[in-house]
C-alpha positions as CSV (number, residue, x, y, z in Angstrom):
1,M,0.0,0.0,0.0
2,C,1.5,3.4,-1.0
3,N,1.9,6.2,1.5
4,V,-1.1,8.2,0.3
5,E,-3.4,5.1,0.3
6,N,-2.1,4.2,3.8
7,F,-2.7,7.7,5.1
8,V,-6.3,7.6,3.8
9,Y,-6.9,4.1,5.3
10,L,-5.6,5.2,8.7
11,C,-7.8,8.3,8.7
12,K,-10.9,6.0,8.2
13,M,-9.9,3.9,11.2
14,N,-10.6,4.8,14.8
15,S,-7.3,5.7,16.4
16,I,-6.8,4.9,20.1
17,L,-3.8,6.0,22.3
18,I,-2.7,3.2,24.6
19,L,-0.3,3.9,27.5
20,C,0.9,0.8,29.2
21,D,3.8,-0.2,31.5
22,I,4.8,-3.1,29.4
23,F,4.2,-4.2,25.8
24,P,5.7,-6.7,23.3
25,P,8.3,-7.7,22.5
26,S,8.6,-8.0,26.3
27,F,6.0,-9.8,28.4
28,G,2.8,-7.9,27.6
29,P,0.2,-10.4,26.4
30,R,-2.9,-8.5,27.4
31,M,-2.3,-5.3,25.5
32,G,-0.3,-7.2,22.8
33,Y,-3.2,-9.4,21.9
34,L,-5.7,-6.6,22.2
35,C,-3.8,-4.6,19.7
36,K,-3.7,-7.5,17.3
37,Y,-7.5,-7.8,17.3
38,L,-8.1,-4.1,17.4
39,K,-6.1,-3.8,14.1
40,I,-8.1,-6.6,12.5
41,N,-11.4,-4.9,13.5
42,G,-10.7,-1.4,12.2
43,W,-9.0,0.3,15.1
44,N,-5.6,1.9,14.9
45,P,-3.8,1.4,18.2
46,V,-0.8,3.7,18.9
47,V,1.2,2.6,21.9
48,I,3.5,4.3,24.4
49,T,5.3,2.0,26.8
50,E,8.5,1.5,28.8
51,Y,11.4,-0.2,27.1
52,I,12.3,-3.5,28.7
53,D,15.1,-5.7,27.4
54,D,13.1,-8.8,26.7
55,K,12.1,-10.5,23.4
56,S,9.7,-13.2,24.7
57,F,6.7,-11.8,22.8
58,Q,8.5,-10.6,19.7
59,F,5.8,-12.0,17.4
60,L,3.1,-9.7,18.9
61,K,4.7,-6.4,17.9
62,K,3.9,-6.7,14.2
63,D,2.4,-3.6,12.4
64,I,1.7,-1.7,15.7
65,E,3.1,1.8,16.1
66,V,5.0,1.8,19.4
67,T,7.1,4.4,21.2
68,Y,9.5,2.8,23.7
69,V,10.6,5.1,26.6
70,Q,13.9,3.8,28.0
71,Y,14.5,4.9,31.6
72,Y,17.4,2.6,32.6
73,K,20.4,2.5,30.3
74,K,23.3,1.3,32.4
75,T,24.4,-2.2,33.3
76,G,25.8,-4.1,36.3
77,W,26.0,-2.2,39.6
78,A,25.6,1.1,37.9
79,R,22.2,-0.2,36.7
80,K,21.2,-1.0,40.3
81,I,22.2,2.5,41.5
82,E,20.3,4.0,38.5
83,W,17.2,1.9,39.3
84,G,17.3,2.9,43.0
85,R,17.6,6.6,42.1
86,G,14.8,6.2,39.6
87,V,12.5,4.5,42.1
88,L,13.0,7.3,44.7
89,S,12.6,10.1,42.1
90,D,9.4,8.4,40.8
91,L,8.1,7.8,44.3
92,F,8.4,11.5,45.3
93,F,8.1,13.3,42.0
94,D,6.4,11.0,39.5
95,C,9.3,11.4,37.1
96,K,8.4,8.4,34.9
97,S,4.8,9.6,34.4
98,K,6.0,13.1,33.4
99,I,8.3,11.7,30.7
100,F,5.4,9.5,29.4
101,Y,3.1,12.5,29.3
102,K,5.6,14.4,27.1
103,E,5.9,11.5,24.7
104,A,2.1,11.2,24.6
105,L,1.7,14.9,23.6
106,K,3.8,14.2,20.5
107,Q,1.4,11.5,19.4
108,I,-1.6,13.7,20.2
109,K,-0.3,16.1,17.5
110,K,0.0,13.4,14.9
111,H,-3.3,11.5,15.3
112,D,-7.0,12.1,15.8
113,F,-7.5,9.9,18.8
114,K,-11.0,8.8,19.9
115,L,-10.0,7.8,23.4
116,I,-7.1,6.9,25.8
117,L,-6.6,3.4,27.2
118,C,-4.2,3.0,30.0
119,S,-3.2,-0.6,31.2
120,S,-1.3,-0.8,34.4
121,Y,0.3,-3.0,37.0
122,R,-0.2,-1.1,40.3
123,I,-0.5,2.5,39.0
124,F,2.1,3.5,36.4
125,P,1.4,5.1,33.9
126,L,-2.1,6.1,35.0
127,P,-1.0,9.6,36.2
128,A,0.2,10.4,32.7
129,A,-3.0,9.1,31.1
130,E,-5.2,11.1,33.5
131,K,-3.3,14.3,32.8
132,L,-3.5,13.7,29.1
133,A,-7.2,13.0,29.3
134,R,-7.9,16.2,31.3
135,R,-5.9,18.3,28.8
136,T,-7.5,16.8,25.6
137,G,-11.0,16.0,26.9
138,L,-10.7,12.4,25.5
139,P,-12.4,9.7,27.5
140,L,-10.0,7.6,29.7
141,V,-10.4,3.8,30.1
142,A,-8.3,2.5,33.0
143,D,-7.3,-1.2,32.7
144,L,-5.9,-2.7,35.9
145,R,-4.3,-6.1,35.6
146,D,-3.0,-6.3,39.1
147,I,-3.7,-4.2,42.2
148,I,-1.8,-3.8,45.5
149,E,-4.7,-5.2,47.5
150,Q,-4.3,-8.7,45.9
151,Y,-0.9,-9.4,47.4
152,T,-0.1,-11.0,50.8
153,G,2.7,-8.6,51.7
154,D,5.1,-6.4,49.8
155,E,5.3,-8.6,46.7
156,F,3.8,-5.7,44.7
157,I,7.3,-4.1,44.8
158,S,8.8,-5.4,41.6
159,H,12.4,-5.2,42.9
160,K,13.5,-5.8,46.5
161,I,14.1,-2.5,48.4
162,P,17.7,-2.5,49.9
163,R,18.1,-2.3,53.6
164,L,18.2,1.3,54.7
165,L,18.6,1.1,58.5
166,G,14.9,0.2,58.9
167,F,13.7,3.0,56.7
168,E,12.8,0.5,53.8
169,K,9.6,-0.4,55.6
170,L,8.6,3.3,55.9
171,I,9.4,3.7,52.2
172,I,7.2,0.7,51.2
173,N,4.3,1.9,53.4
174,Y,4.5,5.4,52.0
175,F,4.7,3.9,48.4
176,K,1.6,1.9,49.1
177,F,-0.3,4.8,50.6
178,K,0.7,7.2,47.9
179,N,-0.1,4.9,45.1
180,L,-3.5,3.8,46.4
181,R,-4.6,7.3,47.0
182,K,-3.5,8.5,43.6
183,R,-4.9,5.4,41.8
184,N,-8.3,5.8,43.4
185,D,-8.5,9.4,42.5
186,I,-7.8,8.5,38.9
187,L,-10.3,5.7,38.9
188,R,-13.0,8.2,40.0
189,F,-12.1,10.4,37.0
190,A,-12.0,7.6,34.4
191,K,-15.0,7.1,32.1
192,A,-14.6,3.3,32.4
193,V,-12.5,0.7,34.3
194,T,-11.7,-2.8,33.2
195,T,-10.0,-5.5,35.3
196,V,-9.3,-9.2,35.4
197,S,-11.4,-11.1,38.0
198,P,-14.7,-10.8,39.9
199,W,-12.7,-10.0,43.1
200,H,-10.9,-7.2,41.4
201,V,-14.3,-5.8,40.2
202,S,-15.7,-5.8,43.7
203,V,-12.7,-3.9,45.0
204,L,-12.5,-1.3,42.2
205,K,-16.3,-0.6,42.2
206,Q,-15.7,1.3,45.5
207,Y,-14.1,4.0,43.4
208,N,-15.9,3.8,40.0
209,P,-19.3,2.1,39.4
210,N,-18.5,1.6,35.7
211,V,-16.1,-1.4,36.1
212,S,-16.2,-4.3,33.6
213,L,-14.7,-7.7,34.0
214,I,-12.5,-8.7,31.1
215,Y,-10.5,-11.8,32.0
216,N,-6.9,-12.5,30.8
217,G,-7.1,-15.2,28.2
218,F,-5.5,-17.2,25.3
219,D,-5.1,-16.6,21.6
220,P,-7.1,-19.3,19.8
221,E,-4.8,-19.1,16.8
222,I,-1.9,-20.2,18.9
223,F,-3.3,-22.3,21.8
224,Y,-5.4,-25.3,21.0
225,P,-5.3,-29.1,21.8
226,L,-2.8,-31.4,20.2
227,D,-2.2,-35.0,21.1
228,I,1.5,-35.3,21.4
229,K,2.9,-38.7,22.5
230,T,5.7,-38.5,25.1
231,H,8.1,-41.0,26.6
232,K,7.7,-39.4,30.0
233,F,4.8,-38.2,32.1
234,H,5.4,-34.4,32.6
235,I,3.8,-32.1,35.2
236,T,4.6,-28.6,33.9
237,Y,4.7,-25.2,35.5
238,T,5.4,-22.0,33.6
239,G,5.9,-18.5,35.2
240,R,7.1,-17.1,38.5
241,L,6.6,-18.0,42.1
242,I,6.8,-14.4,43.5
243,S,6.6,-15.9,47.1
244,T,5.4,-19.1,48.8
245,K,2.7,-17.0,50.5
246,M,1.3,-16.2,47.1
247,R,2.1,-19.5,45.3
248,N,2.6,-22.5,47.6
249,P,3.8,-25.9,46.1
250,D,3.7,-27.7,49.4
251,L,0.7,-30.0,48.7
252,L,2.3,-31.1,45.4
253,F,5.5,-32.0,47.1
254,K,3.7,-34.0,49.8
255,A,1.8,-35.9,47.2
256,L,4.9,-36.6,45.2
257,E,6.7,-37.8,48.2
258,R,4.0,-40.3,49.0
259,L,3.8,-41.5,45.3
260,S,7.5,-42.0,45.3
261,L,7.7,-43.8,48.6
262,E,4.9,-46.1,47.4
263,K,6.9,-46.9,44.3
264,I,4.0,-45.6,42.1
265,I,6.3,-43.1,40.2
266,C,10.0,-43.3,39.3
267,S,12.2,-40.6,37.7
268,R,12.6,-42.6,34.5
269,Q,8.9,-42.3,33.7
270,F,7.8,-39.3,35.7
271,G,9.0,-35.7,36.1
272,V,8.1,-32.1,37.0
273,R,9.3,-29.4,34.5
274,W,9.8,-25.9,35.8
275,F,10.0,-23.1,33.2
276,V,10.8,-20.4,35.7
277,D,13.3,-17.6,36.4
278,R,16.4,-18.1,38.5
279,K,14.8,-16.6,41.6
280,S,11.8,-18.9,41.4
281,E,14.1,-21.9,40.8
282,L,16.0,-21.2,44.0
283,M,12.7,-20.9,45.9
284,I,11.5,-24.2,44.6
285,K,14.8,-25.9,45.5
286,N,14.7,-24.5,49.0
287,E,11.2,-25.9,49.5
288,I,12.2,-29.3,48.1
289,M,14.9,-29.6,50.8
290,K,12.0,-30.7,53.1
291,Y,11.3,-33.5,50.7
292,P,14.6,-34.9,49.5
293,V,13.1,-38.1,48.0
294,I,11.5,-36.1,45.2
295,K,14.6,-34.1,44.2
296,D,15.4,-36.2,41.2
297,F,12.0,-35.7,39.7
298,M,12.6,-32.0,39.2
299,S,14.0,-30.4,36.0
300,Y,14.6,-26.6,35.5
301,Y,14.6,-24.9,32.1
302,G,14.5,-21.2,32.7
303,Y,12.1,-18.9,30.8
304,V,11.4,-19.6,27.1
305,S,9.8,-17.4,24.5
306,A,6.0,-17.2,24.3
307,I,6.0,-18.9,20.9
308,E,7.5,-22.1,22.4
309,I,4.8,-22.4,25.2
310,P,2.0,-24.1,23.2
311,E,4.2,-27.1,22.3
312,I,5.4,-27.3,25.9
313,L,1.9,-27.3,27.2
314,N,0.6,-29.9,24.7
315,S,3.6,-32.2,25.5
316,S,2.6,-32.2,29.2
317,S,0.4,-34.6,31.0
318,I,-0.7,-32.3,33.8
319,L,-0.5,-28.5,33.9
320,L,0.3,-26.9,37.3
321,I,-1.0,-23.7,38.8
322,L,0.4,-22.5,42.1
323,T,-1.6,-20.2,44.4
324,N,-2.9,-20.2,47.9
325,K,-6.2,-19.8,49.8
326,A,-7.7,-16.4,49.1
327,D,-8.4,-15.4,52.7
328,E,-7.3,-12.3,54.7
329,K,-3.7,-13.3,54.5
330,G,-3.7,-15.0,51.1
331,P,-3.6,-13.8,47.5
332,K,-6.9,-12.5,46.1
333,G,-8.4,-12.6,42.7
334,V,-5.2,-13.9,41.0
335,M,-6.0,-15.5,37.6
336,T,-2.9,-15.5,35.5
337,T,-2.6,-15.6,31.7
338,K,-1.0,-19.1,31.9
339,F,-4.2,-20.5,33.5
340,F,-6.3,-19.6,30.4
341,E,-3.6,-20.9,28.1
342,Y,-3.7,-24.2,30.1
343,L,-7.5,-24.2,29.6
344,A,-7.1,-23.8,25.8
345,V,-4.9,-26.9,25.3
346,G,-7.4,-29.2,27.2
347,K,-4.8,-30.9,29.5
348,P,-5.8,-31.6,33.1
349,I,-5.0,-28.6,35.4
350,L,-3.8,-29.1,39.0
351,C,-4.2,-26.1,41.2
352,V,-2.4,-26.1,44.5
353,R,-3.3,-24.8,47.0
354,G,-6.8,-24.1,45.7
355,D,-7.8,-20.5,46.3
356,E,-11.5,-21.3,47.2
357,G,-12.3,-18.2,45.1
358,C,-12.5,-17.0,41.5
359,L,-9.9,-19.4,40.1
360,E,-11.5,-22.4,41.7
361,E,-14.9,-21.4,40.5
362,V,-13.7,-21.3,36.8
363,I,-11.8,-24.7,37.2
364,N,-15.0,-26.3,38.5
365,K,-17.3,-24.6,35.9
366,T,-15.1,-25.7,33.0
367,N,-14.5,-29.2,34.5
368,S,-10.8,-28.6,33.7
369,G,-9.0,-30.2,36.6
370,L,-8.6,-30.1,40.4
371,S,-8.4,-27.1,42.8
372,A,-6.9,-29.0,45.7
373,H,-7.4,-28.4,49.4
374,N,-5.2,-31.2,50.7
375,A,-2.4,-33.5,49.7
376,D,-4.6,-36.6,49.5
377,E,-6.6,-35.0,46.7
378,V,-3.4,-34.2,44.8
379,Y,-2.1,-37.8,45.3
380,E,-5.3,-39.3,43.8
381,F,-5.4,-36.8,40.9
382,I,-1.8,-37.5,39.8
383,K,-2.1,-41.2,40.4
384,H,-5.2,-41.4,38.2
385,Y,-3.7,-39.5,35.3
386,F,-0.3,-41.3,35.6
387,E,-2.0,-44.7,35.4
388,N,-4.0,-43.5,32.4
389,W,-0.8,-42.4,30.7
390,K,0.9,-45.8,31.3
391,S,-2.2,-47.4,29.7
392,N,-1.7,-45.2,26.7
393,K,-4.7,-43.1,27.5
394,P,-3.5,-39.4,27.2
395,F,-6.3,-37.1,28.3
396,I,-7.6,-34.1,26.4
397,N,-10.8,-32.5,27.7
398,L,-12.9,-31.3,24.7
399,S,-16.3,-31.3,26.6
400,N,-16.3,-27.7,27.6
401,R,-15.0,-25.9,24.5
402,E,-17.8,-23.4,24.3
403,E,-17.3,-22.3,27.9
404,I,-13.6,-22.1,27.4
405,R,-13.9,-20.2,24.2
406,K,-15.3,-17.3,26.2
407,F,-11.8,-16.7,27.5
408,S,-10.2,-16.2,24.1
409,R,-8.3,-13.0,23.4
410,E,-10.6,-12.5,20.4
411,E,-13.7,-12.5,22.6
412,Q,-12.0,-10.2,25.1
413,A,-11.1,-7.7,22.4
414,K,-14.8,-7.5,21.4
415,Q,-15.6,-6.6,25.1
416,F,-13.0,-3.8,25.0
417,M,-14.3,-2.6,21.6
418,E,-17.9,-2.5,22.9
419,I,-16.7,-0.2,25.8
420,F,-14.8,2.0,23.3
421,K,-17.8,2.2,21.0
422,Q,-20.1,3.2,23.8
423,L,-17.7,6.0,24.9
424,T,-16.9,7.3,21.5
425,D,-20.6,7.3,20.4
426,N,-21.4,9.4,23.4
427,E,-18.8,12.0,22.6
């Protein structure tokens, strides 16, 4: 398409400015997949995001206009000092949001935007989006993927605060107070709010009655069932642990210990694959020290690119979700992207410890696996599917495809577009 034709085509499209903390090629599936389907359906997404040195979602960046703002440019110890200085300056002066705002103004001059969408973990870059919406009069949609209230402790801090003679606790408490107050003010201003679980909806409706539930999900073009024969029974986990208070593997390890001691499983036929970062690997190994008999069942692979995940899931016998009970001290409303990708490939899902909340409800509704409350349940679940596997009966659940299809990224993009259409039709 020549430049003139391309210009005319884009003018006919509805342009939307998206400010987000993370976007492909780094790990940003929610906004990455949304942009893919917005483009297909006649919207022109223009993205401003932070630069992060990660290529795991390279395939989702195609044909999207993206501005990457790079805050941290140094390496080694200099990078840590630069990051610490950046955290403090952002904490007290909102420096990152101010830079985002300036970049967004450049795009405002180039495009006729219909609205602003801001997707955030915690709060950044919501302040920049609010300031821009006030200046332009464009409606603001705030999409919150994670909120501070869902965590058990200070896991919402993406990097550990160094010890500062006890002042680190004061900094964390001030950070939490400041961010919640600012976030809630912005939510009251936003025309619409979207979030990822029924629990999140209930929390955020305190600040804005117009909150819509749009789950995380899976791309149906990439994630679908395949019957892959394997020489070994694999339980597979992909992602991070964050903390054992948030994601506790203890019931799994107890069940595996019993299965091993009873000679039901052996490392030649049975294994647990961990596709995790180095920090999570160390946490797992530390927990396994309590169960030395299962050490040889574990294999660690590090992170892999997103394009490799479908084959890994389809070559698994059981797919593992780690969480904890969603009570006063536990994680709340956490429904990660990997859960929906697990659903899509139809392999049995083992959730330990079951949250007795939103996640467990969907597992039961889709009949996709077990949300376990004790080690005996985990033992019976694994034993059942391992014996099926030995009898050459690999399991793929195709009975609830209509229910599962509701969680596709394509369907979720339609939900977003319906909100956008309502807001722009009212303007």
